[in-house]
BARO-908708 format. One record per residue (C-alpha): residue number from 0; x, y, z. Coordinates in steps of 0.05 Angstrom, whole numbers, plus 32768, in hexadecimal, padded with zeros to 4 digits. Example, Ala and Ser with C-alpha at 12.3 -4.5 7.8 and 13.67 -1.06 7.14 Angstrom:
! BARO-908708
seq,u,v,w
0,80F6,7FA6,809C
1,8111,7FEB,808F
//
This chain:
! BARO-908708
seq,u,v,w
0,830C,8322,7D0E
1,82D0,82F2,7D0A
2,8286,82F3,7D1C
3,8266,82B7,7D37
4,821F,82A2,7D3F
5,8203,8268,7D68
6,81D7,823A,7D47
7,81B2,81F9,7D61
8,81EA,81E4,7D8F
9,81EC,819A,7D7D
10,820F,816C,7D50
11,81DB,8146,7D2C
12,81C3,8155,7CE1
13,8188,8183,7CFB
14,8192,81A9,7D3D
15,8163,81D8,7D60
16,816E,81F6,7DA2
17,819D,81C3,7DB8
18,8175,8187,7DA1
19,818F,815D,7D66
20,8164,8138,7D31
21,817D,810C,7CFC
22,8143,811E,7CC7
23,8122,815D,7CB1
24,80DF,813C,7CC2
25,80F4,8130,7D07
26,810B,8177,7D12
27,80C6,818F,7CF3
28,80EC,81AD,7CB6
29,80C3,8188,7C80
30,8089,81B6,7C72
31,80A2,81D9,7C33
32,80B5,81CD,7BE9
33,80F6,81A9,7BFB
34,8113,8193,7C3E
35,8157,81B6,7C55
36,818F,817F,7C5B
37,81A8,8199,7C9B
38,8196,81D2,7CCA
39,81B4,81F0,7D0A
40,817E,8222,7D2B
41,8179,8249,7D66
42,8136,8264,7D6F
43,8142,8290,7DAE
44,8175,82B6,7D82
45,814D,82BA,7D41
46,817E,8298,7D1C
47,8184,8257,7CF0
48,81B9,823A,7CC1
49,819F,820B,7C8C
50,81BA,81E1,7C52
51,8191,81D2,7C19
52,8194,81B8,7BD2
53,815C,81DF,7BA7
54,8154,81C6,7B60
55,812B,8204,7B41
56,8133,8251,7B45
57,8101,8256,7B81
58,80F4,821F,7BB5
59,80E1,8225,7BFF
60,80FE,8208,7C3B
61,80E3,8205,7C85
62,8109,822F,7CB6
63,80EE,8218,7CF7
64,80F7,825B,7D1A
65,80C4,8281,7D45
66,80B7,82B9,7D12
67,80C2,82C8,7CC8
68,8106,82D9,7CB9
69,810F,8323,7CA7
70,8156,831A,7C88
71,8176,82DE,7C69
72,81B8,82CE,7C45
73,81C0,8291,7C16
74,81FC,8279,7BEF
75,820D,823E,7BC0
76,823D,8215,7BE3
77,8251,81E9,7BAB
78,8266,821E,7B76
79,8270,826A,7B66
80,8230,8294,7B77
81,8222,82D5,7B98
82,8212,82D8,7BE5
83,81C8,82E8,7BD9
84,81A1,8310,7C0F
85,8156,831D,7C14
86,813F,834E,7C49
87,80F7,8362,7C61
88,80F2,83AF,7C5A
89,80AF,83C8,7C77
90,8087,8389,7C5C
91,80AF,8388,7C16
92,80E9,8356,7C0A
93,8125,8377,7BEB
94,8159,834A,7BCA
95,81A3,8351,7BB9
96,81E6,833B,7BC7
97,8215,8340,7C01
98,8254,833D,7BD7
99,8240,8378,7BA7
100,822C,83C2,7BB7
101,81F0,83BF,7B84
102,81AC,83D6,7B9F
103,817B,83A3,7BC0
104,813C,83A0,7B91
105,80F6,8388,7BA1
106,80EB,833C,7B9B
107,80AD,8312,7BA4
108,80D4,82CF,7B9A
109,8108,82D0,7BD1
110,80DB,82DF,7C0E
111,80CE,82BD,7C4E
112,8093,82B2,7C7D
113,8081,8294,7CC0
114,8093,824F,7CA7
115,80BD,824F,7C68
116,80FB,8271,7C45
117,80FA,8276,7BFA
118,8140,8265,7BDC
119,8158,8247,7B98
120,8193,8243,7B67
121,8171,8238,7B25
122,818D,81F2,7B22
123,819E,81B6,7B52
124,81D2,81DB,7B80
125,81E4,81D6,7BCA
126,81DC,8214,7BF4
127,81E3,822F,7C3A
128,81B2,825E,7C59
129,81B5,828B,7C98
130,8178,82AB,7CAC
131,8166,82E0,7CE3
132,8129,8300,7D02
133,8126,8334,7D38
134,8122,8320,7D7F
135,8117,8356,7DB5
136,8155,8373,7DD3
137,817E,8345,7DB1
138,817C,8348,7D67
139,8159,837B,7D35
140,8151,837F,7CE9
141,8136,83C4,7CD6
142,8141,8402,7CAE
143,8148,844C,7CB3
144,814E,8488,7C88
145,818D,84B2,7C7D
146,8190,84F6,7C98
147,81CB,8511,7C70
148,81E5,853B,7CAB
149,81F8,8535,7CF2
150,81CE,8519,7D2D
151,81B2,84DB,7D08
152,819F,84A8,7D3B
153,8181,8461,7D30
154,8158,8446,7D6A
155,8160,83F8,7D6A
156,814B,83EA,7DB0
157,818E,83D1,7DCD
158,81D7,83DE,7DCA
159,81F2,83B6,7D8A
160,8235,8393,7D8B
161,8230,8384,7D3D
162,8206,83A7,7D09
163,8205,83A0,7CBE
164,81EC,83D7,7C96
165,81DD,83E1,7C4A
166,81BE,841D,7C25
167,8189,83FC,7BF5
168,8171,8433,7BC7
169,81B3,8455,7BB1
170,81A7,847B,7B6E
171,81EF,8468,7B59
172,81E5,841E,7B69
173,8226,8419,7B8C
174,821C,841D,7BD9
175,8247,83EB,7C01
176,8230,83C2,7C3B
177,8252,83D4,7C7C
178,8260,83AB,7CBA
179,826D,83CE,7CFE
180,827B,83AD,7D42
181,8282,83C8,7D86
182,82C5,83A0,7D92
183,82ED,83C6,7D5B
184,82C3,8403,7D61
185,8298,8432,7D38
186,82CB,844D,7D0F
187,82DF,840F,7CE8
188,82AA,83F1,7CBB
189,82BE,83BA,7C8C
190,8299,83AD,7C4A
191,8287,8363,7C3D
192,827D,8377,7BF1
193,82C9,838B,7BEB
194,830E,836A,7BF8
195,8325,83AA,7C18
196,833E,83BA,7C5D
197,8312,83D3,7C98
198,830D,8420,7C8D
199,8312,8457,7CC0
200,82F5,8499,7CB1
201,82CB,84CF,7CD3
202,8297,84CE,7C98
203,8289,8485,7CA6
204,8287,8484,7CF4
205,824F,846C,7D21
206,824B,846B,7D6B
207,822B,8433,7D91
208,81F4,8449,7DC5
209,81CC,8425,7DF7
210,818F,8427,7DC7
211,81B2,8421,7D84
212,81E2,8447,7D5B
213,81EE,8494,7D53
214,8212,84B3,7D15
215,8243,84EB,7D34
216,8247,8535,7D14
217,827E,8525,7CE9
218,825D,84EA,7CC4
219,822E,84F6,7C8A
220,8248,84BC,7C5E
221,821F,849D,7C28
222,8236,845B,7C47
223,8207,8468,7C83
224,81E2,84A7,7C81
225,81CC,84C1,7C3C
226,8193,84F2,7C3F
227,8151,84D3,7C2C
228,8171,8492,7C21
229,815B,844D,7C3E
230,818B,8421,7C65
231,817C,83DF,7C81
232,81A1,83C1,7CBB
233,81AC,837D,7CE3
234,81BF,838C,7D2B
235,81D4,835C,7D5D
236,81DC,8363,7DA8
//
């Protein structure tokens, strides 16, 4: 299985909506602390891929999207380091790792606005960045509160084909990420923070609906529906 996201659609160094540019300046990506060294941006989809070489713990790059990224992932590409994730939860960015089950904690360093994304490696490193923002009827970054019992629904605004979910305030600090897709069905989440197989259990089942997802009567798992806990999600139609 694989998940594939269309970027800029050209073969130049910097690609935006099918047009290629040879420099960050020509692409309009030169307005931050450092320039990206490459980019592939699909503004209609609210999605961008960037390469950059930060030299300090926190430096910004221009993202070239039509709105501020609400979730972005960055990873050192020339050495070992976590897959870092920063996500906007009701106006506050939460920061953690896609490859661990640890909580996401409030950050004021790794944030994004209408023009820039803050990344960094603490020293001279090469990094790849994936940024997403909500697009009506296509992509949504949001959050919901678990019910802890049957009948939980999440109104996303469209029927998703892909959804990434994470509990961000687990008191045991060990809540896995979960990826579901409509091709394999809502009974087979995979956890990007483990090397395990996809799982199949009624306690982790979701249903895809015309307006989002629902959690069936048998599903009260902490993975997706712990009472009172906050869950973030990235959903794509």
